[in-house]
Every structure is written in structure tokens, then in C-alpha cells.
N, CA, C and O of each residue as an XYZ file, in Angstrom:
876
protein
N     -59.318    148.989     83.841
C     -58.009    147.844     82.954
C     -57.262    149.130     82.354
O     -57.675    150.282     82.219
N     -55.926    148.505     82.014
C     -55.544    149.385     80.951
C     -54.898    148.626     79.476
O     -54.579    147.442     79.368
N     -54.835    149.488     78.617
C     -54.602    148.581     77.558
C     -52.885    149.858     77.463
O     -52.940    151.087     77.504
N     -51.676    149.060     77.345
C     -50.315    149.502     77.384
C     -49.966    148.760     76.002
O     -50.003    147.584     75.641
N     -49.641    149.862     75.447
C     -48.425    149.509     73.575
C     -46.469    149.478     74.278
O     -45.924    150.206     75.108
N     -46.150    148.782     73.796
C     -44.778    148.299     74.913
C     -43.459    147.886     74.193
O     -43.048    146.726     74.217
N     -43.028    148.573     73.759
C     -41.281    148.064     73.248
C     -40.676    147.484     74.022
O     -40.273    148.211     74.930
N     -40.253    145.908     74.149
C     -39.356    145.562     74.320
C     -38.411    145.098     74.106
O     -38.676    143.899     74.012
N     -37.278    145.250     73.933
C     -35.833    144.971     73.574
C     -34.913    144.234     74.703
O     -35.073    144.422     75.909
N     -33.632    143.111     73.978
C     -32.701    143.051     74.990
C     -31.844    143.219     74.539
O     -31.590    143.662     73.420
N     -30.781    142.649     75.931
C     -29.287    143.700     75.709
C     -28.837    143.180     74.380
O     -27.945    143.885     73.906
N     -29.257    141.936     73.469
C     -28.123    141.545     71.962
C     -29.445    141.531     71.157
O     -29.102    140.912     70.150
N     -30.605    141.809     71.019
C     -31.593    142.117     70.139
C     -32.231    140.805     70.253
O     -33.362    140.767     69.768
N     -31.681    139.440     70.904
C     -32.404    138.347     70.165
C     -33.564    137.934     71.987
O     -33.432    138.527     73.057
N     -34.582    136.751     71.667
C     -35.277    136.283     72.443
C     -34.889    134.803     72.549
O     -35.409    134.319     73.555
N     -34.205    133.974     71.905
C     -33.824    132.624     72.013
C     -33.266    132.328     71.211
O     -32.860    133.073     70.319
N     -33.024    130.734     71.332
C     -32.184    130.109     70.238
C     -32.587    130.253     68.955
O     -31.664    130.188     68.143
N     -34.056    130.492     68.351
C     -34.715    130.722     67.548
C     -34.592    132.080     66.774
O     -34.226    132.472     65.666
N     -34.974    132.471     67.672
C     -34.658    134.353     67.159
C     -33.238    134.681     66.441
O     -33.107    135.511     65.541
N     -31.737    133.538     67.236
C     -30.712    134.159     67.151
C     -30.112    133.463     65.277
O     -29.124    133.671     64.573
N     -31.308    132.655     65.147
C     -31.071    132.094     63.994
C     -31.327    132.656     62.912
O     -30.649    132.517     61.895
N     -32.829    133.697     63.061
C     -32.824    133.919     62.172
C     -32.285    135.565     62.272
O     -32.173    136.246     61.253
N     -32.027    136.003     63.405
C     -31.213    137.315     62.988
C     -29.979    136.756     62.170
O     -29.618    137.461     61.227
N     -29.327    135.656     62.391
C     -27.734    135.723     61.007
C     -28.428    135.091     60.394
O     -29.150    135.450     61.325
N     -29.156    134.323     59.589
C     -29.756    133.825     58.421
C     -29.885    135.113     57.717
O     -30.628    135.976     58.184
N     -29.152    135.335     56.513
C     -29.148    136.036     55.341
C     -30.686    136.732     54.516
O     -30.943    137.816     53.993
N     -31.728    135.015     54.828
C     -32.276    134.440     53.293
C     -33.660    134.874     54.577
O     -34.768    134.748     54.055
N     -33.699    135.155     55.494
C     -35.274    135.075     55.912
C     -35.124    135.925     57.715
O     -34.393    135.733     58.687
N     -36.496    137.084     57.326
C     -36.997    138.346     57.995
C     -37.920    137.004     58.739
O     -38.482    136.032     58.232
N     -37.770    137.476     60.193
C     -39.142    137.760     61.017
C     -40.096    138.863     60.593
O     -39.777    140.000     60.245
N     -41.765    138.161     60.706
C     -42.055    139.037     60.108
C     -42.624    139.946     61.611
O     -42.214    140.979     62.140
N     -44.224    138.586     62.097
C     -44.869    138.641     63.123
C     -44.845    137.825     63.617
O     -44.600    136.935     62.801
N     -45.019    137.151     65.236
C     -45.186    136.673     66.187
C     -47.107    136.691     65.621
O     -47.963    137.541     65.867
N     -47.188    135.725     65.026
C     -49.082    135.790     65.374
C     -49.467    135.355     66.267
O     -50.287    136.055     66.861
N     -49.203    134.302     66.742
C     -49.631    133.678     67.960
C     -48.315    132.902     69.206
O     -47.325    132.321     68.762
N     -48.542    133.032     70.549
C     -47.867    132.239     71.327
C     -48.970    132.046     72.359
O     -49.935    132.743     72.671
N     -48.396    130.576     72.893
C     -48.920    129.958     74.098
C     -47.828    129.368     74.475
O     -47.020    128.657     73.876
N     -47.929    129.890     75.935
C     -47.698    128.772     76.838
C     -48.244    127.643     77.269
O     -49.410    127.569     77.658
N     -47.093    126.277     77.211
C     -47.668    125.067     77.428
C     -47.396    124.786     79.299
O     -46.681    125.220     80.203
N     -48.675    123.611     79.048
C     -48.918    123.453     80.672
C     -47.242    122.769     81.054
O     -46.855    122.752     82.223
N     -46.568    122.360     80.175
C     -45.103    121.233     80.499
C     -44.380    122.169     80.279
O     -43.230    121.737     80.203
N     -44.438    124.095     80.011
C     -42.681    124.531     80.213
C     -42.597    124.921     78.591
O     -41.852    125.842     78.255
N     -43.260    124.307     77.744
C     -42.556    124.762     76.454
C     -43.381    125.871     75.497
O     -44.293    126.185     76.261
N     -43.554    126.521     74.463
C     -43.897    127.261     73.892
C     -44.421    126.828     72.436
O     -43.713    126.446     71.504
N     -45.775    126.969     72.447
C     -45.799    127.207     70.714
C     -46.378    128.750     70.234
O     -47.080    129.617     70.755
N     -45.764    128.597     69.115
C     -45.910    129.921     68.445
C     -46.479    129.133     66.977
O     -46.445    127.985     66.532
N     -47.198    130.934     66.368
C     -46.883    130.734     64.835
C     -46.225    132.023     64.317
O     -46.890    133.050     64.449
N     -45.379    132.087     63.919
C     -44.252    132.608     63.199
C     -44.953    133.253     61.614
O     -45.718    132.571     60.933
N     -44.466    134.827     61.183
C     -44.878    134.872     59.980
C     -43.774    135.244     59.595
O     -43.136    135.862     60.448
N     -43.154    135.068     58.350
C     -41.587    134.500     58.228
C     -41.674    135.108     56.360
O     -42.626    134.817     55.637
N     -40.512    135.933     55.904
C     -40.388    136.296     54.296
C     -38.647    135.989     54.123
O     -37.594    136.280     54.691
N     -38.969    135.475     53.348
C     -37.542    135.175     52.555
C     -37.848    133.972     51.835
O     -38.960    133.522     51.556
N     -36.660    133.491     51.561
C     -36.735    132.050     50.878
C     -37.088    131.386     50.632
O     -38.254    131.723     50.433
N     -36.951    130.006     50.330
C     -37.648    128.745     50.146
C     -38.506    128.046     51.644
O     -37.941    127.958     52.734
N     -39.916    127.615     51.393
C     -40.347    126.501     52.155
C     -39.238    125.757     52.984
O     -38.987    125.765     54.189
N     -38.622    125.066     51.841
C     -37.451    123.501     52.293
C     -36.519    124.250     53.324
O     -36.121    123.856     54.421
N     -36.244    125.646     52.553
C     -34.870    126.124     53.778
C     -35.038    126.644     55.052
O     -34.393    126.594     56.099
N     -36.399    127.319     54.573
C     -37.040    127.378     56.423
C     -37.461    126.338     57.641
O     -37.640    126.554     58.840
N     -37.571    124.799     56.648
C     -37.837    123.844     57.309
C     -36.240    123.354     58.090
O     -36.059    123.043     59.267
N     -35.337    123.417     57.081
C     -34.500    123.143     57.337
C     -33.315    123.801     58.147
O     -32.227    123.327     58.474
N     -33.900    125.103     58.376
C     -33.413    126.175     59.096
C     -34.102    125.960     61.026
O     -33.548    125.930     62.125
N     -35.653    125.851     60.507
C     -35.886    125.288     61.878
C     -35.888    123.939     62.471
O     -36.247    123.657     63.614
N     -35.589    123.398     61.858
C     -34.877    121.921     62.384
C     -33.484    121.508     62.197
O     -33.235    120.380     61.770
N     -32.499    122.398     62.506
C     -31.143    123.165     62.696
C     -31.084    123.600     64.480
O     -30.152    123.446     65.269
N     -32.562    124.228     64.723
C     -32.526    125.255     65.718
C     -32.437    123.845     67.213
O     -33.053    122.791     67.053
N     -31.826    124.031     68.181
C     -31.401    122.822     68.854
C     -32.861    123.016     70.251
O     -33.111    122.252     71.183
N     -33.493    124.208     69.893
C     -34.547    124.044     70.842
C     -35.856    123.955     70.491
O     -36.768    123.944     71.319
N     -36.076    123.863     68.770
C     -37.270    123.458     68.129
C     -37.303    121.733     68.603
O     -36.384    120.921     68.699
N     -38.828    121.598     68.847
C     -38.913    120.279     69.227
C     -39.795    119.929     68.287
O     -39.853    118.700     68.245
N     -40.575    120.481     67.442
C     -41.412    120.251     66.254
C     -41.668    121.936     65.141
O     -41.924    123.089     65.491
N     -41.537    121.570     64.332
C     -42.607    122.413     63.778
C     -43.044    121.931     62.128
O     -43.026    120.823     61.593
N     -43.466    123.396     61.572
C     -44.479    122.979     60.176
C     -44.328    123.971     59.465
O     -44.632    125.018     60.037
N     -43.712    124.150     57.658
C     -43.914    125.152     57.151
C     -45.221    125.354     56.063
O     -45.490    124.596     55.131
N     -45.916    126.537     56.436
C     -46.912    126.644     54.795
C     -46.475    127.851     53.813
O     -45.967    128.911     54.179
N     -46.653    127.627     53.037
C     -46.750    129.048     51.812
C     -47.544    129.644     52.008
O     -48.559    129.130     52.480
N     -47.492    130.948     51.761
C     -47.871    132.240     51.666
C     -48.602    132.159     50.862
O     -49.104    131.130     50.409
N     -48.909    134.037     50.329
C     -49.604    134.393     49.293
C     -48.382    134.614     48.150
O     -48.628    134.672     46.945
N     -47.343    134.701     48.587
C     -46.476    135.193     47.587
C     -45.025    133.859     48.137
O     -44.970    133.062     49.074
N     -43.980    134.223     46.910
C     -42.802    132.462     47.010
C     -42.198    132.830     48.381
O     -41.431    131.973     48.817
N     -42.331    133.630     48.949
C     -41.477    134.168     49.604
C     -41.581    134.341     51.067
O     -40.613    134.464     51.817
N     -43.169    134.342     51.520
C     -44.274    134.323     52.351
C     -44.250    133.191     52.888
O     -44.250    132.164     52.208
N     -44.225    133.190     54.260
C     -44.415    131.575     55.248
C     -44.819    131.715     55.570
O     -45.259    132.724     55.020
N     -45.649    131.460     56.798
C     -46.043    130.577     58.238
C     -45.509    129.851     58.934
O     -46.120    128.821     58.652
N     -44.513    129.460     59.966
C     -44.622    128.432     60.626
C     -44.446    128.419     61.780
O     -43.875    129.116     62.618
N     -45.434    126.857     61.710
C     -45.463    126.599     63.308
C     -44.565    125.853     64.038
O     -44.438    124.689     63.659
N     -43.661    126.340     65.339
C     -42.920    126.187     65.750
C     -43.668    125.524     66.998
O     -44.827    125.776     67.328
N     -42.577    124.403     67.797
C     -43.576    123.950     69.424
C     -42.031    123.777     69.901
O     -41.541    122.648     69.895
N     -41.336    124.799     70.276
C     -40.305    124.927     71.118
C     -40.196    124.786     72.500
O     -41.259    124.605     73.094
N     -38.624    124.847     73.509
C     -38.219    125.066     74.087
C     -38.348    126.599     75.092
O     -37.575    127.502     74.772
N     -39.040    126.778     75.936
C     -38.704    128.299     76.666
C     -37.354    128.595     76.972
O     -37.180    128.077     78.075
N     -36.405    129.085     76.651
C     -35.103    130.117     77.486
C     -35.739    131.971     78.012
O     -36.525    132.862     77.690
N     -35.100    131.740     78.618
C     -34.619    132.966     78.762
C     -34.119    133.886     77.583
O     -33.168    133.603     76.855
N     -34.907    135.054     77.491
C     -35.919    135.939     78.565
C     -37.324    135.319     78.534
O     -38.018    135.595     79.513
N     -37.837    134.584     77.657
C     -39.141    134.405     76.623
C     -39.906    134.274     77.884
O     -40.899    134.871     78.301
N     -39.052    133.174     78.457
C     -39.315    132.283     79.926
C     -40.060    133.400     80.930
O     -41.262    133.332     81.184
N     -39.174    134.441     81.466
C     -39.622    135.254     82.151
C     -40.536    136.161     82.024
O     -41.232    136.578     82.950
N     -40.618    136.700     80.299
C     -41.532    137.471     80.725
C     -42.437    136.883     80.133
O     -42.927    137.774     79.439
N     -43.274    135.498     79.845
C     -43.658    135.080     79.910
C     -44.613    134.460     81.278
O     -45.815    134.214     81.168
N     -43.734    134.246     82.706
C     -44.238    134.206     83.772
C     -44.127    135.669     84.561
O     -43.845    135.667     85.759
N     -44.290    136.546     84.063
C     -44.154    137.663     84.526
C     -45.671    138.041     84.016
O     -46.461    138.450     84.866
N     -46.170    137.891     82.416
C     -47.790    137.810     82.356
C     -49.007    137.026     83.095
O     -50.128    137.037     83.603
N     -48.066    136.478     82.795
C     -48.872    135.257     83.702
C     -48.941    135.503     85.701
O     -50.028    135.787     86.205
N     -48.010    135.387     86.360
C     -48.361    135.767     87.779
C     -48.751    136.457     88.111
O     -49.267    136.507     89.227
N     -48.661    138.007     86.689
C     -49.678    139.159     87.128
C     -50.709    139.446     86.640
O     -51.309    140.520     86.650
N     -51.139    137.806     85.867
C     -52.514    138.032     85.362
C     -53.016    139.476     84.224
O     -53.980    140.238     84.149
N     -51.564    139.237     83.384
C     -52.163    140.041     82.048
C     -52.539    139.486     80.669
O     -52.509    138.264     80.518
N     -52.744    139.949     80.076
C     -52.872    139.374     78.487
C     -52.096    140.378     77.520
O     -51.877    141.585     77.428
N     -51.796    139.150     76.830
C     -50.833    139.999     75.623
C     -51.828    139.499     74.599
O     -52.403    138.426     74.421
N     -51.818    140.578     74.040
C     -52.812    140.537     72.563
C     -51.970    140.603     71.423
O     -51.003    141.313     71.147
N     -52.768    139.383     70.625
C     -51.531    139.270     68.970
C     -52.212    139.773     67.934
O     -53.440    139.864     67.896
N     -51.499    140.092     67.125
C     -50.157    139.253     66.683
C     -49.047    140.120     67.612
O     -49.410    141.144     68.191
N     -47.498    139.562     67.713
C     -47.108    140.776     68.437
C     -45.948    141.400     66.994
O     -45.863    140.634     66.035
N     -45.371    142.349     66.949
C     -44.817    142.627     65.569
C     -43.094    142.783     66.232
O     -42.648    143.300     67.257
N     -42.572    142.185     65.277
C     -41.280    141.865     65.485
C     -40.560    143.248     64.800
O     -41.158    143.773     63.861
N     -39.012    143.963     65.364
C     -38.130    144.859     65.136
C     -37.130    144.338     65.086
O     -37.008    143.114     65.137
N     -36.069    145.252     64.961
C     -34.885    145.131     64.989
C     -34.085    144.606     66.014
O     -33.178    143.775     66.066
N     -34.755    145.422     66.922
C     -33.663    145.048     68.149
C     -35.061    144.556     69.708
O     -34.978    144.756     70.920
N     -36.295    143.819     68.771
C     -37.118    143.853     69.928
C     -38.339    143.480     69.485
O     -38.562    143.014     68.368
N     -39.512    143.766     70.735
C     -40.667    143.172     70.031
C     -41.901    144.355     69.885
O     -41.490    145.516     69.883
N     -42.931    144.214     69.801
C     -44.019    146.077     70.159
C     -45.010    144.731     69.940
O     -45.332    143.999     69.004
N     -45.472    144.935     72.263
C     -46.542    144.134     72.722
C     -47.478    145.137     72.744
O     -47.247    146.332     72.933
N     -48.832    144.476     72.492
C     -50.141    145.216     73.187
C     -50.111    144.127     74.486
O     -50.182    142.905     74.356
N     -50.008    144.751     75.580
C     -50.640    144.259     77.157
C     -51.669    144.735     77.867
O     -51.673    145.897     78.275
N     -52.257    144.227     78.001
C     -54.361    144.514     78.899
C     -53.990    144.259     80.419
O     -53.340    143.255     80.709
N     -54.361    145.082     81.309
C     -54.386    144.297     82.557
C     -54.471    145.759     84.030
O     -54.490    146.943     83.695
N     -54.493    145.521     84.876
C     -54.842    146.029     85.845
C     -53.696    146.980     86.389
O     -52.597    146.717     86.876
N     -54.541    148.541     86.057
C     -52.578    149.640     85.819
C     -51.897    148.807     87.250
O     -50.815    148.391     86.837
N     -52.002    148.501     88.311
C     -51.183    148.125     89.708
C     -50.819    147.219     88.877
O     -49.749    147.579     88.385
N     -51.298    145.791     88.280
C     -50.804    144.713     88.061
C     -49.246    144.516     86.724
O     -48.323    143.708     86.623
N     -49.748    145.919     85.815
C     -48.789    146.578     84.765
C     -47.900    147.127     85.066
O     -46.835    146.969     84.469
N     -48.051    148.065     86.228
C     -46.765    148.439     86.519
C     -46.294    147.993     87.967
O     -45.668    148.814     88.637
N     -46.538    146.838     88.441
C     -45.559    145.589     89.045
C     -44.695    144.426     88.216
O     -43.787    143.630     88.454
N     -45.434    144.773     87.234
C     -44.478    143.811     86.150
C     -43.552    144.105     85.438
O     -42.746    143.266     85.038
N     -43.489    145.500     85.114
C     -42.228    145.980     84.511
C     -41.161    146.507     85.563
O     -39.961    146.700     85.365
N     -41.999    146.722     86.911
C     -40.647    146.785     87.957
C     -39.792    145.516     88.166
O     -38.661    145.415     88.641
N     -40.611    144.598     87.696
C     -39.960    142.796     88.039
C     -39.216    142.878     86.822
O     -38.200    142.194     86.950
N     -39.290    143.504     85.515
C     -38.453    143.030     84.340
C     -36.922    142.941     85.031
O     -36.554    143.446     86.092
N     -36.162    142.142     84.087
C     -34.730    141.581     84.144
C     -34.013    142.665     83.334
O     -34.248    143.205     82.254
N     -32.865    142.804     84.437
C     -32.184    144.182     83.919
C     -31.527    144.558     82.573
O     -31.273    145.630     82.024
N     -31.315    143.000     82.194
C     -31.058    142.573     80.093
C     -32.330    142.868     79.723
O     -32.402    142.278     78.644
N     -33.452    143.423     79.912
C     -34.334    143.709     79.049
C     -34.851    144.965     79.304
O     -35.275    145.263     80.421
N     -34.854    145.730     78.366
C     -34.935    147.140     77.919
C     -36.908    147.218     77.615
O     -37.268    146.731     76.543
N     -38.046    147.813     78.554
C     -39.092    148.084     77.796
C     -39.476    150.007     78.037
O     -38.985    150.703     78.925
N     -40.634    150.558     76.775
C     -40.848    151.858     76.887
C     -42.011    151.644     76.233
O     -42.228    150.883     75.290
N     -42.825    152.455     76.872
C     -44.098    152.649     76.622
C     -44.771    153.186     75.337
O     -45.303    154.139     75.908
N     -45.029    153.277     74.504
C     -45.177    153.778     73.643
C     -46.801    154.405     73.609
O     -47.187    155.302     72.860
N     -47.567    153.727     74.557
C     -49.317    154.061     74.248
C     -50.111    153.187     75.418
O     -50.045    152.004     75.751
N     -50.848    154.251     75.861
C     -51.245    153.591     76.687
C     -52.714    154.281     76.797
O     -52.960    155.487     76.794
N     -53.639    153.173     76.897
C     -55.376    154.064     76.805
C     -56.222    153.026     78.244
O     -55.606    152.211     78.931
N     -57.022    153.203     78.326
C     -57.968    152.852     79.258
C     -59.049    151.415     78.086
O     -59.422    151.490     76.915
N     -59.178    150.537     78.895
C     -60.327    148.963     78.142
C     -59.194    148.404     77.229
O     -58.035    148.763     77.022
N     -59.970    147.391     76.764
C     -59.325    146.726     76.475
C     -59.097    146.722     74.925
O     -59.868    147.390     74.237
N     -57.984    145.940     74.270
C     -58.009    146.255     73.124
C     -58.661    145.551     71.736
O     -58.929    144.349     71.709
N     -58.899    146.516     70.501
C     -59.435    145.244     69.642
C     -58.641    143.793     69.651
O     -57.428    143.584     69.644
N     -59.615    142.979     69.667
C     -58.720    141.311     68.964
C     -58.486    141.824     67.729
O     -59.166    142.104     66.742
N     -56.987    141.890     68.144
C     -56.499    141.229     66.611
C     -55.445    140.519     66.247
O     -54.588    140.757     65.396
N     -55.714    138.789     67.637
C     -55.197    137.258     66.964
C     -55.940    137.024     65.762
O     -56.852    137.764     65.394
N     -55.673    136.308     65.330
C     -55.176    134.995     64.419
C     -56.479    134.414     64.778
O     -57.520    134.494     64.127
N     -56.253    133.728     66.075
C     -56.997    132.830     66.531
C     -58.140    133.356     67.208
O     -58.376    132.609     68.158
N     -58.877    134.203     67.162
C     -59.899    134.780     67.418
C     -61.328    134.480     66.535
O     -62.483    134.312     66.925
N     -60.738    134.489     65.194
C     -61.461    133.765     64.682
C     -61.677    132.412     64.123
O     -61.866    132.037     62.965
N     -61.592    131.709     65.368
C     -61.562    130.170     65.307
C     -62.584    129.996     66.542
O     -62.437    130.594     67.608
N     -63.624    129.115     66.270
C     -64.480    128.908     67.356
C     -64.515    128.227     68.135
O     -64.417    127.084     67.688
N     -64.670    128.277     69.838
C     -64.601    127.884     70.944
C     -63.734    126.012     70.451
O     -62.570    125.752     70.755
N     -64.538    125.150     69.794
C     -64.320    123.777     69.443
C     -63.165    123.543     68.796
O     -62.377    122.611     68.958
N     -63.103    124.690     67.854
C     -61.763    124.813     66.751
C     -60.242    124.757     68.001
O     -59.381    123.877     67.999
N     -60.293    125.712     68.757
C     -59.269    125.890     69.297
C     -59.176    124.769     70.127
O     -58.082    124.207     70.176
N     -60.025    124.369     70.734
C     -60.158    122.791     72.029
C     -59.439    121.992     70.907
O     -58.747    121.219     71.568
N     -59.233    121.765     69.800
C     -59.173    120.749     68.934
C     -57.369    120.764     68.948
O     -56.560    119.866     69.178
N     -57.200    122.220     68.591
C     -55.947    122.552     68.174
C     -55.079    122.453     69.421
O     -53.934    122.005     69.360
N     -55.650    122.887     70.582
C     -55.032    122.565     71.945
C     -54.781    121.178     72.332
O     -53.683    120.719     72.644
N     -55.782    120.615     72.290
C     -55.762    119.088     72.695
C     -54.813    118.473     71.371
O     -54.397    117.342     71.626
N     -54.581    118.759     70.624
C     -53.974    118.454     69.608
C     -52.244    117.935     69.278
O     -51.599    117.040     68.732
N     -51.987    119.992     70.519
C     -50.499    120.198     70.691
C     -50.446    119.771     71.858
O     -49.339    119.921     72.375
N     -51.283    119.249     72.540
C     -50.750    118.615     74.464
C     -50.625    116.784     73.592
O     -49.755    115.913     73.599
N     -51.239    116.841     73.301
C     -51.477    115.158     73.025
C     -49.602    114.754     71.992
O     -48.859    113.788     71.813
N     -49.659    115.999     71.669
C     -48.062    115.772     70.392
C     -48.780    114.951     68.995
O     -48.261    113.894     68.638
N     -49.665    115.349     68.441
C     -50.524    115.621     67.223
C     -49.344    116.045     66.282
O     -49.173    115.415     65.238
N     -48.464    117.169     66.640
C     -47.628    117.997     65.775
C     -46.772    117.694     65.860
O     -45.888    118.237     65.197
N     -46.336    116.125     67.146
C     -44.363    116.534     66.992
C     -44.512    115.213     65.702
O     -45.407    114.615     65.103
N     -42.716    115.256     65.778
C     -42.181    114.102     64.435
C     -41.429    113.238     65.339
O     -40.496    113.701     65.995
N     -41.784    111.983     65.421
C     -43.188    111.250     64.714
C     -44.382    111.718     65.370
O     -44.294    112.047     66.553
N     -45.442    111.791     64.795
C     -46.747    111.963     65.539
C     -47.021    111.038     66.939
O     -46.706    109.849     66.975
N     -47.436    111.502     67.694
C     -47.431    110.690     69.065
C     -48.997    110.639     69.382
O     -49.459    110.372     70.491
N     -49.751    110.940     68.225
C     -51.321    111.223     69.031
C     -51.856    110.953     67.716
O     -51.254    111.126     66.656
N     -53.181    110.460     67.883
C     -54.135    110.177     65.980
C     -55.596    110.784     66.951
O     -55.894    111.044     68.116
N     -56.202    110.785     65.575
C     -57.550    111.480     65.227
C     -58.199    110.732     66.904
O     -59.062    111.160     67.672
N     -57.803    110.166     66.932
C     -58.736    109.281     67.830
C     -58.281    109.435     69.375
O     -59.172    109.469     70.224
N     -57.394    109.498     69.634
C     -56.740    110.339     70.867
C     -57.171    111.841     71.040
O     -57.196    112.245     72.202
N     -57.589    112.917     69.827
C     -57.958    114.037     69.890
C     -59.564    113.457     70.219
O     -60.255    113.866     71.153
N     -59.837    112.764     69.561
C     -61.838    112.967     69.625
C     -62.002    112.377     70.814
O     -62.929    112.826     71.489
N     -61.031    111.025     71.512
C     -61.400    111.025     72.969
C     -61.024    112.086     74.356
O     -61.499    112.005     75.489
N     -60.319    112.779     73.991
C     -60.018    113.943     74.771
C     -61.252    115.110     74.424
O     -61.725    115.788     75.336
N     -61.609    115.222     73.313
C     -63.271    116.568     72.717
C     -64.331    115.595     73.577
O     -64.956    116.030     74.544
N     -64.448    114.201     73.085
C     -65.599    113.448     73.249
C     -65.903    113.995     71.923
O     -66.561    115.034     71.965
N     -65.704    113.716     71.169
C     -66.261    113.364     70.309
C     -65.959    112.164     69.588
O     -65.142    111.334     69.989
N     -66.651    112.063     68.464
C     -66.347    111.419     67.326
C     -64.741    111.494     65.835
O     -64.723    112.472     65.087
N     -63.874    110.621     65.716
C     -63.278    110.748     65.184
C     -62.829    111.606     63.634
O     -61.926    112.189     63.033
N     -63.840    111.275     63.597
C     -64.368    112.015     61.699
C     -64.416    113.899     62.272
O     -64.055    114.930     61.705
N     -65.162    113.578     63.891
C     -65.392    115.623     63.825
C     -64.159    115.606     64.365
O     -63.851    116.663     63.813
N     -62.935    115.254     65.117
C     -62.179    115.922     65.523
C     -61.247    116.420     64.118
O     -61.017    117.602     63.862
N     -60.699    115.060     63.144
C     -60.071    115.396     62.198
C     -61.134    116.938     61.213
O     -60.808    117.902     60.521
N     -62.161    116.477     61.609
C     -63.073    117.951     60.420
C     -62.832    119.092     61.577
O     -62.823    120.188     61.016
N     -62.667    119.201     62.755
C     -62.273    120.283     63.579
C     -61.039    120.937     63.541
O     -60.837    122.151     63.558
N     -59.957    119.712     63.470
C     -58.526    119.921     62.999
C     -58.365    120.979     61.286
O     -57.758    122.026     61.061
N     -59.103    120.208     60.500
C     -58.932    120.787     59.267
C     -59.212    122.243     58.753
O     -58.625    122.904     57.897
N     -60.359    122.553     59.593
C     -60.682    123.570     59.749
C     -59.821    124.981     60.365
O     -59.705    126.179     60.107
N     -59.456    124.240     61.078
C     -59.019    125.095     62.249
C     -57.753    125.694     61.897
O     -57.558    126.850     62.273
N     -56.588    124.909     61.032
C     -55.652    124.555     60.241
C     -55.582    125.549     59.425
O     -54.797    126.492     59.532
N     -56.750    125.324     58.201
C     -56.700    126.088     57.494
C     -57.580    127.810     57.247
O     -57.741    128.622     56.336
N     -57.984    127.633     58.823
C     -58.411    129.416     58.897
C     -57.318    130.024     59.376
O     -57.315    131.225     59.106
N     -56.078    129.528     60.186
C     -55.291    130.102     60.738
C     -54.190    130.067     60.008
O     -53.254    130.866     60.049
N     -54.333    128.969     59.222
C     -53.037    129.782     57.660
C     -53.106    131.261     57.025
O     -52.386    132.260     57.021
N     -55.029    130.670     56.200
C     -55.346    131.791     55.674
C     -56.100    133.138     55.911
O     -56.441    134.057     55.167
N     -56.186    132.963     56.836
C     -56.494    134.556     57.815
C     -54.925    135.262     58.166
O     -54.734    136.434     57.842
N     -53.741    134.397     58.906
C     -52.487    134.748     58.695
C     -52.241    135.407     57.737
O     -51.175    136.001     57.902
N     -52.973    135.730     56.225
C     -52.168    136.058     55.269
C     -53.524    136.773     54.593
O     -53.733    136.571     53.396
N     -54.420    137.589     55.345
C     -55.406    137.980     55.384
C     -56.421    137.963     54.482
O     -57.185    138.877     54.172
N     -56.344    136.456     53.948
C     -57.436    135.858     53.182
C     -59.056    135.967     53.740
O     -59.969    135.460     53.089
């Protein structure tokens, strides 16, 4: 097993429509992608750390993005620190990168650090699989290995602080449409998926959401 720290950049410095909106904004700057998961329906959910502007203006920016299916914005420690939960359609090259990771059995360790021209990400997997994925990269994606070491990386993800049951609750809520606007699921629907009482589903979601937001800011 190998862990490599890679810097990935695109020809225009953005990975999707939402990135393009952040790059064009004079008020907001992406800090990190704290979490990112590819759902079974082909869409992506991500947890962004964002700096600048107001919560209202950030919510408006996300709502205006044509690929964002749903979003929620939370305030951080400072007046210009925010966490954005975003459910969005996949676009190239994000879909291509996620497909490469999935197809070659690789793991991306979060958070994903953002740079002006791309991202810095920790990737873990068999050395041969990493080499295969690199060889399959599209021509418009530029990748450089910053560091390589044997063994797995330290778990840096926000999600690692959730219990297994809390993760199951969040995943069920996303898949059932609880976080969409308008909501397409209730606590009863989530409880049915988890085989528990609605009050238990409520508590699991409440604690998971609190942990995700507070841990994202180092609390």
C-alpha cells in the first residue's frame, strides 16, 4: 500500500460550475473540501469550508449555480467563516477523477486542500493501481506527486469523527432526499431505512450534523 500526496490542476483552474462561480466571486474563497462522496445516482455531496461574505450571500451564490441540487449554509467561528453542504450534479473532470478512484480501488483521504490552480489530495492504494490511474488521467488534467510514502495516511476526515450509526443516518438522509428543497423524506422515512424509532433517527441526525459543523472549525 502506498500513500501519495498529489497536486491536481485543470487547464482552466476549475473543476465544475460551482468552482467557476467561486473563482469569479469577489466575496468568497474556497478553503477546503472537508468531505466529498459520489452517490449511487451519480450525483455528488460535498462539505465546503468557505471564507468571505455573508451567510445570505453564500446561500444565494449556491442557489444560482445551475448544477447545485440542494445546499445548506452554516456559520463558523468568525463572521466570514462558513460551512456549505452541497448536493450537486457531477461534471467533467470531477466525474472522471471520481471514476478513476472508484475503478482502481483507491481511497481519497479528506479534507481536500484547495489551491488557486487546483487541489492537493492524499490518495491511498496499491502502487500499481495508483500508477494505472495516473496513466488514465484525461489530457486536460495535470497531476504532480508532491510526496509518497508506504502505508495509509492519518485519517484527516471530518466524517471519521462520526459513529458508524451517525454516518448511516446521514447517508440515509441524503439518499432519501431529506436535505433537498423541498424535503422529500421525514424522520419516519429515515427511521424505516435504519430500522429504528423516529426519535432515534432524529437524535442521530442532530448529533451527526452538530459534529460535522463543529469539528470542521476545530471546536
